[in-house]
C-alpha positions, 0 to 999 in steps of 0.5 A, a space after each residue: 086400347 092396345 096402344 095404351 096397354 103397351 105404353 103402360 107395360 113399357 112404363 112398368 118395365 122401365 120402373 123395374 129397370 130403374 129399381 133394379 138398375 138393369 137394362 130394360 131389355 132384360 125384363 119381361 111381363 107375365 101374370 101381373 109381374 115384371 120379371 128379370 130373365 136369367 134371374 129370380 127377380 119378380 115384382 108385382 105391377 102394383 109395387 112398381 106404381 110409385 116408381 112408374 109415376 116418376 117417369 116420363 110417359 113413353 110415346 106411342 112410337 116407342 112401343 111395339 104392338 104384338 100382332 094378334 093373329 087369333 082375332 079375325 
């Protein structure tokens, strides 16, 4: 499940990068939005769906899973 979520997150980041014509490395996600660091640009995940549908699905090897140190 974590891998699927990471793939979806990367797809949304790439959709925003395409819409804003910026590098995906300038973007992050927070509270259901993609945000561009160092600017005030924000976009809800739902508003990126149409663009995301046009992009190729990222491969699992393209995502980095955050470690979860809170679960044992």
